[in-house]
N, C-alpha and C positions, 0 to 999 in steps of 0.2 A: 170457590177462589176469583175476583176482578169477573164472574157471573161465566166461571165456569167448574159441575162441582165434579169432588171428587170419592171417594170409602177409600174406608182400610179398613180389609174386616179380612178375614178365615174360608178357607175354601169350598166353605157351606153360601160364602155372599159372593165367590165369583159363582158358584157353578145356577143360582137365582138370578145375575144379572146377567148370566147370559154370556160371559167372558171367557173361558175354561176351552181348551185346547187341547188335541191329540200332545202338545208340545209341553205346554204347560202340567199336564194330569201327568205327565214322567215327570217333568223340573217339581212338582209337588211328591212325590210318590220317593222319591231319588230322597230327598230332604228332611221327608217325615220316617222315613226308614232309618238313617242314619239318627233317630232321638229326636227331635228337634219339627218347631211352631213355625208354621212357615206361615205373618203378615203378606197378605196382596197390598199394592197401592193399584190402583184404575181409575178412570178417567168416564168419562158416558160411556166410550166404548171398548174400550179394550184393556187391556191387565199392560204396567206401567213400569211395578217391580217385586220381586217377591225375596221379601226380608228375610230371613230361616234365624232363630237364636233357638240358646236350649239354653240348659239350667244346670248346674255342676252340685253335686254332690258333696256338701262338708263332709272332712274328716271328720268333722263327731257324728255327721249320723249315727254312724251305727252301734257306736255305742248310745248316745243316745236314747235312740226305738234299743238297744235292751233292757235299759234303766230300762226301760216302761214297762217294758217285760215282764222284768226280776219283777214288777210292783201288781204282776196282775191287771197293766192296762190292757187292755186290746189293742192293734194298729192298724190302721191301714188309709192308705192314698187316697181320695177322690183330688181329680183330675179334667178338668173342661179340655187336655191335648188329644191329636192324635190316635190314638193305636195304638200304633209304635214310638210315641214316644214314651 
């Protein structure tokens, strides 16, 4: 944007860019322990913002999984979220 580079990514990207600090690590840990996935906006020199997003479980999810199990279908969840999520 106007000749400046911005990054939008996850915790790993922030570490690769060398922009992690103890304060940011604490904030990320706090949000991730709440089951949130954090997306980080940074410019060329530092993190600018943390966006925490979370999915909600639908009311029908438990019944749908139960029906699949009753049919003999084994289920599992694949996710790229952090381990706490």
